[in-house]
Backbone and ligand atoms as CSV (ligand in chain L), in Angstrom:
chain,resi,resn,atom,element,x,y,z
A,1,UNK,N,N,33.143,12.338,18.622
A,1,UNK,CA,C,32.438,12.003,17.365
A,1,UNK,C,C,33.440,11.495,16.326
A,2,UNK,N,N,33.100,10.390,15.744
A,2,UNK,CA,C,33.974,9.791,14.738
A,2,UNK,C,C,33.864,10.496,13.406
A,3,UNK,N,N,34.917,10.441,12.631
A,3,UNK,CA,C,34.815,10.861,11.235
A,3,UNK,C,C,35.288,9.709,10.344
A,4,UNK,N,N,34.806,9.711,9.095
A,4,UNK,CA,C,35.179,8.678,8.127
A,4,UNK,C,C,35.609,9.381,6.850
A,5,UNK,N,N,36.707,8.924,6.273
A,5,UNK,CA,C,37.176,9.486,5.000
A,5,UNK,C,C,36.801,8.523,3.887
A,6,UNK,N,N,36.212,9.055,2.820
A,6,UNK,CA,C,35.842,8.199,1.681
A,6,UNK,C,C,35.920,9.036,0.407
A,7,UNK,N,N,36.760,8.598,-0.495
A,7,UNK,CA,C,36.915,9.249,-1.805
A,7,UNK,C,C,37.089,10.764,-1.686
A,8,UNK,N,N,37.868,11.203,-0.708
A,8,UNK,CA,C,38.156,12.627,-0.561
A,8,UNK,C,C,37.127,13.400,0.243
A,9,UNK,N,N,36.034,12.740,0.613
A,9,UNK,CA,C,35.021,13.402,1.445
A,9,UNK,C,C,35.228,13.001,2.900
A,10,UNK,N,N,34.882,13.926,3.794
A,10,UNK,CA,C,34.893,13.596,5.213
A,10,UNK,C,C,33.452,13.520,5.699
A,11,UNK,N,N,33.142,12.433,6.381
A,11,UNK,CA,C,31.803,12.243,6.949
A,11,UNK,C,C,31.900,12.279,8.468
A,12,UNK,N,N,30.988,13.045,9.064
A,12,UNK,CA,C,30.992,13.243,10.513
A,12,UNK,C,C,29.847,12.450,11.136
A,13,UNK,N,N,30.157,11.703,12.189
A,13,UNK,CA,C,29.107,10.924,12.858
A,13,UNK,C,C,28.007,11.867,13.367
A,14,UNK,N,N,26.761,11.508,13.107
A,14,UNK,CA,C,25.636,12.401,13.434
A,14,UNK,C,C,24.625,11.717,14.354
A,15,UNK,N,N,24.182,10.523,13.996
A,15,UNK,CA,C,23.226,9.796,14.850
A,15,UNK,C,C,23.858,8.486,15.265
A,16,UNK,N,N,23.997,8.296,16.567
A,16,UNK,CA,C,24.607,7.065,17.057
A,16,UNK,C,C,23.554,5.975,17.261
A,17,UNK,N,N,24.004,4.706,17.371
A,17,UNK,CA,C,23.043,3.598,17.422
A,17,UNK,C,C,21.950,3.746,18.469
A,18,UNK,N,N,22.271,4.303,19.636
A,18,UNK,CA,C,21.221,4.411,20.669
A,18,UNK,C,C,20.167,5.446,20.280
A,19,UNK,N,N,20.585,6.517,19.593
A,19,UNK,CA,C,19.606,7.515,19.132
A,19,UNK,C,C,18.759,6.944,18.001
A,20,UNK,N,N,19.416,6.206,17.098
A,20,UNK,CA,C,18.690,5.571,15.993
A,20,UNK,C,C,17.631,4.618,16.556
A,21,UNK,N,N,18.032,3.838,17.568
A,21,UNK,CA,C,17.099,2.861,18.155
A,21,UNK,C,C,15.866,3.564,18.727
A,22,UNK,N,N,16.059,4.738,19.317
A,22,UNK,CA,C,14.904,5.490,19.872
A,22,UNK,C,C,13.995,5.964,18.751
A,23,UNK,N,N,14.585,6.461,17.679
A,23,UNK,CA,C,13.789,6.930,16.532
A,23,UNK,C,C,12.990,5.768,15.932
A,24,UNK,N,N,13.657,4.626,15.801
A,24,UNK,CA,C,12.998,3.452,15.213
A,24,UNK,C,C,11.851,2.996,16.112
A,25,UNK,N,N,12.095,3.002,17.421
A,25,UNK,CA,C,11.048,2.557,18.355
A,25,UNK,C,C,9.826,3.463,18.291
A,26,UNK,N,N,10.060,4.754,18.134
A,26,UNK,CA,C,8.948,5.711,18.066
A,26,UNK,C,C,8.120,5.441,16.801
A,27,UNK,N,N,8.774,5.129,15.684
A,27,UNK,CA,C,8.045,4.778,14.452
A,27,UNK,C,C,7.285,3.463,14.655
A,28,UNK,N,N,7.959,2.486,15.269
A,28,UNK,CA,C,7.336,1.171,15.488
A,28,UNK,C,C,6.113,1.300,16.391
A,29,UNK,N,N,6.197,2.159,17.405
A,29,UNK,CA,C,5.062,2.335,18.322
A,29,UNK,C,C,3.854,2.919,17.596
A,30,UNK,N,N,4.094,3.904,16.739
A,30,UNK,CA,C,2.979,4.492,15.964
A,30,UNK,C,C,2.342,3.441,15.068
A,31,UNK,N,N,3.182,2.658,14.383
A,31,UNK,CA,C,2.651,1.624,13.481
A,31,UNK,C,C,1.901,0.561,14.291
A,32,UNK,N,N,2.436,0.201,15.451
A,32,UNK,CA,C,1.789,-0.818,16.291
A,32,UNK,C,C,0.397,-0.364,16.697
A,33,UNK,N,N,0.245,0.918,17.011
A,33,UNK,CA,C,-1.071,1.452,17.385
A,33,UNK,C,C,-2.004,1.447,16.176
A,34,UNK,N,N,-1.494,1.950,15.053
A,34,UNK,CA,C,-2.356,2.117,13.870
A,34,UNK,C,C,-2.757,0.791,13.218
A,35,UNK,N,N,-1.943,-0.251,13.385
A,35,UNK,CA,C,-2.183,-1.513,12.656
A,35,UNK,C,C,-2.495,-2.687,13.587
A,36,UNK,N,N,-2.903,-2.386,14.826
A,36,UNK,CA,C,-3.049,-3.506,15.774
A,36,UNK,C,C,-4.139,-4.500,15.366
A,37,UNK,N,N,-5.127,-4.026,14.614
A,37,UNK,CA,C,-6.183,-4.954,14.182
A,37,UNK,C,C,-6.079,-5.305,12.705
A,38,UNK,N,N,-4.914,-5.027,12.093
A,38,UNK,CA,C,-4.735,-5.308,10.665
A,38,UNK,C,C,-3.582,-6.291,10.480
A,39,UNK,N,N,-3.384,-6.705,9.254
A,39,UNK,CA,C,-2.248,-7.580,8.963
A,39,UNK,C,C,-1.456,-6.946,7.835
A,40,UNK,N,N,-0.647,-5.909,8.141
A,40,UNK,CA,C,0.024,-5.174,7.065
A,40,UNK,C,C,1.084,-6.005,6.348
A,41,UNK,N,N,1.303,-5.597,5.107
A,41,UNK,CA,C,2.396,-6.168,4.320
A,41,UNK,C,C,3.448,-5.077,4.165
A,42,UNK,N,N,4.630,-5.299,4.736
A,42,UNK,CA,C,5.725,-4.342,4.596
A,42,UNK,C,C,6.440,-4.601,3.273
A,43,UNK,N,N,6.501,-3.576,2.436
A,43,UNK,CA,C,7.234,-3.691,1.171
A,43,UNK,C,C,8.536,-2.899,1.344
A,44,UNK,N,N,9.637,-3.629,1.492
A,44,UNK,CA,C,10.927,-3.024,1.817
A,44,UNK,C,C,11.658,-2.682,0.519
A,45,UNK,N,N,12.037,-1.407,0.390
A,45,UNK,CA,C,12.684,-0.952,-0.842
A,45,UNK,C,C,14.195,-1.207,-0.736
A,46,UNK,N,N,14.668,-2.148,-1.547
A,46,UNK,CA,C,16.098,-2.482,-1.564
A,46,UNK,C,C,16.868,-1.435,-2.362
A,47,UNK,N,N,18.171,-1.213,-2.146
A,47,UNK,CA,C,18.925,-1.948,-1.151
A,47,UNK,C,C,18.892,-1.275,0.220
A,48,UNK,N,N,18.745,0.034,0.235
A,48,UNK,CA,C,19.041,0.807,1.445
A,48,UNK,C,C,18.188,0.519,2.659
A,49,UNK,N,N,16.914,0.120,2.461
A,49,UNK,CA,C,15.993,0.055,3.601
A,49,UNK,C,C,16.109,-1.234,4.402
A,50,UNK,N,N,16.987,-2.151,4.008
A,50,UNK,CA,C,16.974,-3.456,4.685
A,50,UNK,C,C,17.399,-3.361,6.149
A,51,UNK,N,N,18.284,-2.429,6.462
A,51,UNK,CA,C,18.763,-2.305,7.849
A,51,UNK,C,C,17.643,-1.736,8.731
A,52,UNK,N,N,17.053,-0.633,8.293
A,52,UNK,CA,C,15.938,-0.004,9.024
A,52,UNK,C,C,14.781,-0.989,9.160
A,53,UNK,N,N,14.449,-1.680,8.069
A,53,UNK,CA,C,13.307,-2.596,8.084
A,53,UNK,C,C,13.522,-3.717,9.101
A,54,UNK,N,N,14.744,-4.229,9.162
A,54,UNK,CA,C,15.037,-5.335,10.090
A,54,UNK,C,C,14.815,-4.891,11.533
A,55,UNK,N,N,15.238,-3.662,11.868
A,55,UNK,CA,C,15.035,-3.148,13.227
A,55,UNK,C,C,13.563,-2.806,13.463
A,56,UNK,N,N,12.942,-2.191,12.455
A,56,UNK,CA,C,11.551,-1.732,12.605
A,56,UNK,C,C,10.591,-2.891,12.884
A,57,UNK,N,N,10.675,-3.935,12.093
A,57,UNK,CA,C,9.686,-5.015,12.256
A,57,UNK,C,C,9.887,-5.746,13.584
A,58,UNK,N,N,11.126,-5.744,14.097
A,58,UNK,CA,C,11.358,-6.416,15.382
A,58,UNK,C,C,10.970,-5.535,16.573
A,59,UNK,N,N,10.750,-4.238,16.309
A,59,UNK,CA,C,10.353,-3.322,17.384
A,59,UNK,C,C,8.828,-3.171,17.470
A,60,UNK,N,N,8.093,-3.816,16.558
A,60,UNK,CA,C,6.623,-3.731,16.581
A,60,UNK,C,C,6.081,-4.510,17.770
A,61,UNK,N,N,4.910,-4.079,18.239
A,61,UNK,CA,C,4.284,-4.810,19.356
A,61,UNK,C,C,2.941,-5.346,18.891
A,62,UNK,N,N,2.807,-6.655,18.908
A,62,UNK,CA,C,1.528,-7.304,18.588
A,62,UNK,C,C,0.969,-6.911,17.226
A,63,UNK,N,N,1.812,-6.887,16.224
A,63,UNK,CA,C,1.318,-6.650,14.862
A,63,UNK,C,C,1.616,-7.901,14.043
A,64,UNK,N,N,0.547,-8.556,13.604
A,64,UNK,CA,C,0.715,-9.718,12.732
A,64,UNK,C,C,0.992,-9.170,11.341
A,65,UNK,N,N,2.146,-9.499,10.777
A,65,UNK,CA,C,2.524,-8.831,9.525
A,65,UNK,C,C,3.387,-9.743,8.657
A,66,UNK,N,N,3.496,-9.344,7.381
A,66,UNK,CA,C,4.377,-10.028,6.435
A,66,UNK,C,C,5.334,-9.002,5.842
A,67,UNK,N,N,6.408,-9.511,5.251
A,67,UNK,CA,C,7.376,-8.631,4.603
A,67,UNK,C,C,7.689,-9.156,3.208
A,68,UNK,N,N,7.892,-8.222,2.298
A,68,UNK,CA,C,8.389,-8.595,0.979
A,68,UNK,C,C,9.298,-7.470,0.486
A,69,UNK,N,N,9.965,-7.690,-0.632
A,69,UNK,CA,C,11.024,-6.766,-1.055
A,69,UNK,C,C,10.828,-6.338,-2.498
A,70,UNK,N,N,11.325,-5.151,-2.805
A,70,UNK,CA,C,11.243,-4.653,-4.178
A,70,UNK,C,C,12.494,-3.812,-4.412
A,71,UNK,N,N,12.989,-3.832,-5.638
A,71,UNK,CA,C,14.100,-2.927,-5.967
A,71,UNK,C,C,13.774,-2.241,-7.269
A,72,UNK,N,N,13.783,-0.921,-7.244
A,72,UNK,CA,C,13.391,-0.162,-8.422
A,72,UNK,C,C,14.451,0.869,-8.747
A,73,UNK,N,N,14.405,1.318,-9.999
A,73,UNK,CA,C,15.245,2.434,-10.368
A,73,UNK,C,C,14.353,3.381,-11.155
A,74,UNK,N,N,14.373,4.659,-10.781
A,74,UNK,CA,C,13.521,5.644,-11.447
A,74,UNK,C,C,14.288,6.268,-12.598
A,75,UNK,N,N,13.632,6.414,-13.703
A,75,UNK,CA,C,14.278,7.141,-14.800
A,75,UNK,C,C,13.218,7.939,-15.537
A,76,UNK,N,N,13.645,8.958,-16.188
A,76,UNK,CA,C,12.726,9.827,-16.906
A,76,UNK,C,C,12.742,9.448,-18.374
A,77,UNK,N,N,11.616,8.945,-18.854
A,77,UNK,CA,C,11.506,8.610,-20.276
A,77,UNK,C,C,10.712,9.673,-20.981
A,78,UNK,N,N,9.872,9.249,-21.929
A,78,UNK,CA,C,9.064,10.200,-22.680
A,78,UNK,C,C,7.937,10.750,-21.798
A,79,UNK,N,N,7.516,9.954,-20.848
A,79,UNK,CA,C,6.374,10.368,-20.031
A,79,UNK,C,C,6.811,11.392,-18.982
A,80,UNK,N,N,5.947,12.363,-18.708
A,80,UNK,CA,C,6.309,13.410,-17.759
A,80,UNK,C,C,6.269,12.904,-16.322
A,81,UNK,N,N,5.640,11.753,-16.117
A,81,UNK,CA,C,5.557,11.235,-14.753
A,81,UNK,C,C,6.748,10.345,-14.407
A,82,UNK,N,N,7.616,10.080,-15.372
A,82,UNK,CA,C,8.750,9.204,-15.094
A,82,UNK,C,C,8.325,7.750,-15.150
A,83,UNK,N,N,9.280,6.858,-15.190
A,83,UNK,CA,C,9.012,5.428,-15.308
A,83,UNK,C,C,9.747,4.703,-14.193
A,84,UNK,N,N,9.191,3.585,-13.807
A,84,UNK,CA,C,9.858,2.759,-12.809
A,84,UNK,C,C,10.438,1.538,-13.497
A,85,UNK,N,N,11.705,1.266,-13.226
A,85,UNK,CA,C,12.283,0.034,-13.733
A,85,UNK,C,C,12.390,-0.921,-12.551
A,86,UNK,N,N,11.850,-2.137,-12.722
A,86,UNK,CA,C,11.851,-3.093,-11.616
A,86,UNK,C,C,13.076,-3.985,-11.717
A,87,UNK,N,N,14.011,-3.773,-10.828
A,87,UNK,CA,C,15.236,-4.581,-10.828
A,87,UNK,C,C,14.966,-5.854,-10.037
A,88,UNK,N,N,14.274,-5.713,-8.916
A,88,UNK,CA,C,13.706,-6.872,-8.211
A,88,UNK,C,C,12.199,-6.612,-8.143
A,89,UNK,N,N,11.416,-7.308,-8.957
A,89,UNK,CA,C,9.978,-7.038,-8.953
A,89,UNK,C,C,9.302,-7.583,-7.692
A,90,UNK,N,N,8.127,-7.073,-7.436
A,90,UNK,CA,C,7.340,-7.510,-6.288
A,90,UNK,C,C,7.002,-8.994,-6.424
A,91,UNK,N,N,7.226,-9.748,-5.346
A,91,UNK,CA,C,6.994,-11.199,-5.395
A,91,UNK,C,C,5.669,-11.580,-4.757
A,92,UNK,N,N,4.994,-10.613,-4.161
A,92,UNK,CA,C,3.818,-10.943,-3.358
A,92,UNK,C,C,2.588,-10.176,-3.858
A,93,UNK,N,N,1.438,-10.794,-3.717
A,93,UNK,CA,C,0.179,-10.157,-4.124
A,93,UNK,C,C,-0.164,-9.049,-3.115
A,94,UNK,N,N,-0.418,-7.841,-3.622
A,94,UNK,CA,C,-0.761,-6.741,-2.711
A,94,UNK,C,C,-2.252,-6.397,-2.761
A,95,UNK,N,N,-2.968,-7.074,-3.660
A,95,UNK,CA,C,-4.405,-6.882,-3.791
A,95,UNK,C,C,-5.080,-7.082,-2.421
A,96,UNK,N,N,-5.909,-6.129,-2.021
A,96,UNK,CA,C,-6.637,-6.214,-0.738
A,96,UNK,C,C,-5.745,-6.185,0.502
A,97,UNK,N,N,-4.522,-5.709,0.353
A,97,UNK,CA,C,-3.625,-5.660,1.521
A,97,UNK,C,C,-3.396,-4.222,1.973
A,98,UNK,N,N,-3.130,-4.068,3.265
A,98,UNK,CA,C,-2.684,-2.784,3.798
A,98,UNK,C,C,-1.159,-2.774,3.695
A,99,UNK,N,N,-0.676,-1.964,2.755
A,99,UNK,CA,C,0.755,-1.957,2.441
A,99,UNK,C,C,1.463,-0.832,3.195
A,100,UNK,N,N,2.615,-1.155,3.755
A,100,UNK,CA,C,3.493,-0.117,4.320
A,100,UNK,C,C,4.819,-0.206,3.558
A,101,UNK,N,N,5.107,0.813,2.764
A,101,UNK,CA,C,6.383,0.854,2.039
A,101,UNK,C,C,7.455,1.325,3.019
A,102,UNK,N,N,8.584,0.613,3.041
A,102,UNK,CA,C,9.671,0.978,3.963
A,102,UNK,C,C,10.860,1.492,3.160
A,103,UNK,N,N,11.247,2.736,3.423
A,103,UNK,CA,C,12.367,3.389,2.733
A,103,UNK,C,C,13.447,3.771,3.740
A,104,UNK,N,N,14.684,3.928,3.243
A,104,UNK,CA,C,15.740,4.440,4.109
A,104,UNK,C,C,15.648,5.960,4.216
A,105,UNK,N,N,15.386,6.621,3.064
A,105,UNK,CA,C,15.337,8.081,3.057
A,105,UNK,C,C,14.407,8.534,1.930
A,106,UNK,N,N,13.598,9.547,2.213
A,106,UNK,CA,C,12.776,10.159,1.163
A,106,UNK,C,C,13.381,11.519,0.858
A,107,UNK,N,N,13.743,11.690,-0.400
A,107,UNK,CA,C,14.450,12.887,-0.846
A,107,UNK,C,C,13.490,13.700,-1.730
A,108,UNK,N,N,13.542,13.552,-3.044
A,108,UNK,CA,C,12.576,14.254,-3.912
A,108,UNK,C,C,11.183,13.632,-3.780
A,109,UNK,N,N,11.143,12.357,-3.404
A,109,UNK,CA,C,9.864,11.653,-3.279
A,109,UNK,C,C,9.457,10.931,-4.555
A,110,UNK,N,N,10.289,11.014,-5.592
A,110,UNK,CA,C,9.929,10.383,-6.873
A,110,UNK,C,C,9.695,8.880,-6.716
A,111,UNK,N,N,10.611,8.204,-6.022
A,111,UNK,CA,C,10.490,6.752,-5.864
A,111,UNK,C,C,9.171,6.404,-5.169
A,112,UNK,N,N,8.874,7.116,-4.096
A,112,UNK,CA,C,7.640,6.833,-3.336
A,112,UNK,C,C,6.403,7.204,-4.144
A,113,UNK,N,N,6.466,8.326,-4.828
A,113,UNK,CA,C,5.343,8.761,-5.665
A,113,UNK,C,C,4.977,7.647,-6.653
A,114,UNK,N,N,5.983,7.084,-7.291
A,114,UNK,CA,C,5.734,6.048,-8.290
A,114,UNK,C,C,5.338,4.725,-7.650
A,115,UNK,N,N,5.985,4.383,-6.555
A,115,UNK,CA,C,5.658,3.102,-5.903
A,115,UNK,C,C,4.241,3.095,-5.342
A,116,UNK,N,N,3.809,4.245,-4.809
A,116,UNK,CA,C,2.438,4.302,-4.278
A,116,UNK,C,C,1.426,4.081,-5.395
A,117,UNK,N,N,1.660,4.721,-6.535
A,117,UNK,CA,C,0.750,4.549,-7.675
A,117,UNK,C,C,0.752,3.089,-8.119
A,118,UNK,N,N,1.922,2.475,-8.121
A,118,UNK,CA,C,2.065,1.077,-8.525
A,118,UNK,C,C,1.259,0.160,-7.593
A,119,UNK,N,N,1.397,0.369,-6.287
A,119,UNK,CA,C,0.683,-0.470,-5.294
A,119,UNK,C,C,-0.827,-0.295,-5.414
A,120,UNK,N,N,-1.253,0.963,-5.612
A,120,UNK,CA,C,-2.691,1.212,-5.745
A,120,UNK,C,C,-3.218,0.545,-7.005
A,121,UNK,N,N,-2.416,0.625,-8.083
A,121,UNK,CA,C,-2.801,-0.016,-9.340
A,121,UNK,C,C,-2.940,-1.521,-9.197
A,122,UNK,N,N,-2.198,-2.092,-8.253
A,122,UNK,CA,C,-2.251,-3.543,-8.022
A,122,UNK,C,C,-3.345,-3.911,-7.023
A,123,UNK,N,N,-4.116,-2.911,-6.574
A,123,UNK,CA,C,-5.292,-3.197,-5.747
A,123,UNK,C,C,-5.081,-3.149,-4.254
A,124,UNK,N,N,-3.995,-2.513,-3.791
A,124,UNK,CA,C,-3.789,-2.413,-2.342
A,124,UNK,C,C,-4.946,-1.649,-1.707
A,125,UNK,N,N,-5.374,-2.095,-0.533
A,125,UNK,CA,C,-6.453,-1.413,0.195
A,125,UNK,C,C,-5.974,-0.047,0.677
A,126,UNK,N,N,-4.764,-0.008,1.221
A,126,UNK,CA,C,-4.180,1.250,1.688
A,126,UNK,C,C,-2.673,1.182,1.470
A,127,UNK,N,N,-2.065,2.349,1.299
A,127,UNK,CA,C,-0.609,2.408,1.109
A,127,UNK,C,C,-0.065,3.539,1.967
A,128,UNK,N,N,0.781,3.196,2.931
A,128,UNK,CA,C,1.466,4.216,3.734
A,128,UNK,C,C,2.964,4.011,3.618
A,129,UNK,N,N,3.699,5.014,4.101
A,129,UNK,CA,C,5.153,4.997,3.933
A,129,UNK,C,C,5.836,5.229,5.276
A,130,UNK,N,N,6.803,4.351,5.592
A,130,UNK,CA,C,7.656,4.541,6.768
A,130,UNK,C,C,9.086,4.741,6.281
A,131,UNK,N,N,9.734,5.789,6.771
A,131,UNK,CA,C,11.120,6.036,6.359
A,131,UNK,C,C,11.953,6.407,7.570
A,132,UNK,N,N,13.211,5.981,7.556
A,132,UNK,CA,C,14.100,6.361,8.657
A,132,UNK,C,C,14.380,7.856,8.600
A,133,UNK,N,N,14.662,8.380,7.399
A,133,UNK,CA,C,15.013,9.802,7.262
A,133,UNK,C,C,14.149,10.466,6.196
A,134,UNK,N,N,13.895,11.738,6.372
A,134,UNK,CA,C,13.069,12.501,5.434
A,134,UNK,C,C,13.691,13.884,5.279
A,135,UNK,N,N,13.881,14.278,4.002
A,135,UNK,CA,C,14.399,15.626,3.715
A,135,UNK,C,C,13.229,16.488,3.224
A,136,UNK,N,N,12.464,17.122,4.131
A,136,UNK,CA,C,11.246,17.844,3.710
A,136,UNK,C,C,11.524,18.965,2.718
A,137,UNK,N,N,12.685,19.585,2.815
A,137,UNK,CA,C,12.989,20.705,1.898
A,137,UNK,C,C,13.201,20.248,0.459
A,138,UNK,N,N,13.448,18.953,0.277
A,138,UNK,CA,C,13.724,18.446,-1.066
A,138,UNK,C,C,12.477,17.868,-1.737
A,139,UNK,N,N,11.381,17.730,-0.978
A,139,UNK,CA,C,10.207,17.012,-1.494
A,139,UNK,C,C,9.590,17.717,-2.702
A,140,UNK,N,N,9.418,16.983,-3.788
A,140,UNK,CA,C,8.811,17.543,-5.005
A,140,UNK,C,C,7.434,16.953,-5.302
A,141,UNK,N,N,7.080,15.870,-4.602
A,141,UNK,CA,C,5.793,15.194,-4.852
A,141,UNK,C,C,5.040,15.144,-3.538
A,142,UNK,N,N,3.955,15.931,-3.452
A,142,UNK,CA,C,3.284,16.041,-2.165
A,142,UNK,C,C,2.694,14.719,-1.685
A,143,UNK,N,N,2.272,13.867,-2.626
A,143,UNK,CA,C,1.687,12.583,-2.214
A,143,UNK,C,C,2.750,11.618,-1.687
A,144,UNK,N,N,4.020,12.034,-1.766
A,144,UNK,CA,C,5.099,11.170,-1.278
A,144,UNK,C,C,5.522,11.528,0.145
A,145,UNK,N,N,4.817,12.487,0.759
A,145,UNK,CA,C,5.148,12.847,2.141
A,145,UNK,C,C,4.960,11.612,3.021
A,146,UNK,N,N,6.017,11.160,3.719
A,146,UNK,CA,C,5.898,9.894,4.459
A,146,UNK,C,C,4.988,10.006,5.684
A,147,UNK,N,N,4.320,8.891,6.014
A,147,UNK,CA,C,3.401,8.853,7.149
A,147,UNK,C,C,4.146,8.646,8.463
A,148,UNK,N,N,5.246,7.906,8.419
A,148,UNK,CA,C,6.022,7.601,9.620
A,148,UNK,C,C,7.486,7.950,9.351
A,149,UNK,N,N,8.039,8.839,10.188
A,149,UNK,CA,C,9.400,9.340,9.937
A,149,UNK,C,C,10.249,9.158,11.198
A,150,UNK,N,N,11.414,8.531,11.034
A,150,UNK,CA,C,12.344,8.395,12.154
A,150,UNK,C,C,12.885,9.757,12.544
A,151,UNK,N,N,13.379,10.503,11.534
A,151,UNK,CA,C,13.968,11.811,11.811
A,151,UNK,C,C,14.016,12.636,10.530
A,152,UNK,N,N,13.677,13.916,10.668
A,152,UNK,CA,C,13.805,14.828,9.514
A,152,UNK,C,C,15.216,15.376,9.481
A,153,UNK,N,N,15.729,15.590,8.258
A,153,UNK,CA,C,17.057,16.217,8.123
A,153,UNK,C,C,16.985,17.289,7.049
A,154,UNK,N,N,17.928,18.222,7.116
A,154,UNK,CA,C,17.999,19.229,6.057
A,154,UNK,C,C,18.692,18.599,4.846
A,155,UNK,N,N,18.945,19.389,3.865
A,155,UNK,CA,C,19.440,18.864,2.595
A,155,UNK,C,C,20.935,18.535,2.665
A,156,UNK,N,N,21.248,17.419,3.330
A,156,UNK,CA,C,22.651,17.009,3.425
A,156,UNK,C,C,22.765,15.550,3.015
A,157,UNK,N,N,23.930,15.179,2.498
A,157,UNK,CA,C,24.130,13.789,2.088
A,157,UNK,C,C,24.547,12.976,3.303
A,158,UNK,N,N,23.875,11.860,3.514
A,158,UNK,CA,C,24.162,11.021,4.680
A,158,UNK,C,C,24.475,9.583,4.256
A,159,UNK,N,N,25.234,8.915,5.104
A,159,UNK,CA,C,25.613,7.516,4.861
A,159,UNK,C,C,25.490,6.712,6.149
A,160,UNK,N,N,25.512,5.387,5.997
A,160,UNK,CA,C,25.465,4.487,7.149
A,160,UNK,C,C,24.046,4.038,7.433
A,161,UNK,N,N,23.902,2.998,8.256
A,161,UNK,CA,C,22.600,2.448,8.623
A,161,UNK,C,C,21.777,2.155,7.360
A,162,UNK,N,N,22.427,1.545,6.394
A,162,UNK,CA,C,21.751,1.164,5.149
A,162,UNK,C,C,21.989,2.117,3.992
A,163,UNK,N,N,22.341,3.359,4.307
A,163,UNK,CA,C,22.550,4.366,3.249
A,163,UNK,C,C,23.973,4.278,2.720
A,164,UNK,N,N,24.108,4.316,1.398
A,164,UNK,CA,C,25.409,4.048,0.805
A,164,UNK,C,C,26.029,5.276,0.137
A,165,UNK,N,N,27.330,5.138,-0.104
A,165,UNK,CA,C,28.051,6.062,-0.970
A,165,UNK,C,C,28.697,5.178,-2.023
A,166,UNK,N,N,28.165,5.228,-3.233
A,166,UNK,CA,C,28.658,4.353,-4.311
A,166,UNK,C,C,28.638,2.883,-3.911
A,167,UNK,N,N,27.631,2.462,-3.196
A,167,UNK,CA,C,27.490,1.048,-2.849
A,167,UNK,C,C,28.150,0.643,-1.546
A,168,UNK,N,N,29.011,1.498,-1.005
A,168,UNK,CA,C,29.733,1.143,0.217
A,168,UNK,C,C,29.181,1.886,1.431
A,169,UNK,N,N,29.613,1.467,2.591
A,169,UNK,CA,C,29.377,2.128,3.887
A,169,UNK,C,C,27.960,1.922,4.454
A,170,UNK,N,N,27.168,1.065,3.816
A,170,UNK,CA,C,25.829,0.777,4.344
A,170,UNK,C,C,25.899,0.119,5.711
A,171,UNK,N,N,27.007,-0.573,5.955
A,171,UNK,CA,C,27.115,-1.381,7.172
A,171,UNK,C,C,27.485,-0.580,8.416
A,172,UNK,N,N,27.731,0.731,8.288
A,172,UNK,CA,C,28.071,1.527,9.471
A,172,UNK,C,C,26.863,1.581,10.416
A,173,UNK,N,N,27.052,1.297,11.697
A,173,UNK,CA,C,25.918,1.302,12.622
A,173,UNK,C,C,25.398,2.700,12.955
A,174,UNK,N,N,26.212,3.736,12.761
A,174,UNK,CA,C,25.770,5.120,12.967
A,174,UNK,C,C,25.432,5.746,11.620
A,175,UNK,N,N,24.774,6.916,11.660
A,175,UNK,CA,C,24.534,7.685,10.429
A,175,UNK,C,C,25.484,8.879,10.437
A,176,UNK,N,N,26.125,9.106,9.298
A,176,UNK,CA,C,27.126,10.163,9.161
A,176,UNK,C,C,26.663,11.185,8.127
A,177,UNK,N,N,27.006,12.470,8.387
A,177,UNK,CA,C,26.706,13.537,7.427
A,177,UNK,C,C,27.986,13.963,6.739
A,178,UNK,N,N,27.900,14.270,5.458
A,178,UNK,CA,C,29.089,14.743,4.753
A,178,UNK,C,C,29.448,16.122,5.294
A,179,UNK,N,N,30.748,16.334,5.464
A,179,UNK,CA,C,31.220,17.621,5.980
A,179,UNK,C,C,31.357,18.574,4.806
A,180,UNK,N,N,30.686,19.703,4.904
A,180,UNK,CA,C,30.712,20.665,3.791
A,180,UNK,C,C,32.129,21.118,3.504
A,181,UNK,N,N,32.398,21.330,2.244
A,181,UNK,CA,C,33.703,21.866,1.867
A,181,UNK,C,C,34.781,20.820,1.752
A,182,UNK,N,N,34.432,19.522,1.972
A,182,UNK,CA,C,35.461,18.497,1.814
A,182,UNK,C,C,35.532,18.097,0.348
A,183,UNK,N,N,36.577,17.454,-0.001
A,183,UNK,CA,C,36.970,17.036,-1.364
A,183,UNK,C,C,37.525,18.190,-2.166
L,1,IMP,P1,P,13.922,10.043,-4.068
L,1,IMP,O1,O,13.250,9.162,-5.068
L,1,IMP,O2,O,14.447,11.316,-4.700
L,1,IMP,O3,O,13.072,10.342,-2.854
L,1,IMP,O4,O,15.236,9.308,-3.617
L,1,IMP,C1,C,15.256,8.313,-2.668
L,1,IMP,C2,C,16.529,7.505,-2.798
L,1,IMP,O5,O,17.668,8.337,-3.065
L,1,IMP,C3,C,16.841,6.814,-1.490
L,1,IMP,O6,O,16.195,5.551,-1.396
L,1,IMP,C4,C,18.344,6.704,-1.540
L,1,IMP,O7,O,18.720,5.539,-2.241
L,1,IMP,C5,C,18.801,7.904,-2.342
L,1,IMP,N1,N,19.269,9.004,-1.460
L,1,IMP,C6,C,18.693,10.209,-1.312
L,1,IMP,N2,N,19.380,10.975,-0.432
L,1,IMP,C7,C,20.411,10.207,-0.011
L,1,IMP,C8,C,21.491,10.442,0.950
L,1,IMP,O8,O,21.628,11.509,1.593
L,1,IMP,N3,N,22.355,9.404,1.123
L,1,IMP,C9,C,22.247,8.216,0.462
L,1,IMP,N4,N,21.260,7.961,-0.428
L,1,IMP,C10,C,20.353,8.965,-0.658
């Protein structure tokens, strides 16, 4: 197992490309079954989800679909529900569409909670969520529980396969977990 050193932290290789590919295929198979007679619109959440999304859409079987991208940043303003800031706004009409939001990881669920409300407000027929990783112990918004999950993990910081540490290391083909007690 490889390790990577970054800013005083040690990251241990956890999921290798062949295991990731199996997880992605299992998600793609479920989506292929559920959407075989639909034309879903995949809304890929930048930056992290681009790697997972690229593999996921190519692993689908007989699903006529479109893809579009969004980049948001969540912040807490005066409102108790939080606000979404659109860094890359949605470029495509979601009205009357079956939307599948694609995330790299669902943690507290705040991003998904807000994005789902946003899509519904724009008239989406249905909104589901596909994520490579899910931290169920961290979930704070029940409506953000993802419909399609590559793999559940406990509350650990992970990098690689699209997931970054301060903007770097997204390009690692494996997923690495931070080693406790480092730094
Ligand atoms: P949430 O809104 O709390 O669910 O946060 C989701 C976002 O937090 C993800 O799209 C990631 O950008 C980031 N994130 C959460 N956990 C991790 C992690 O372990 N590694 C890298 N990014 C993470």
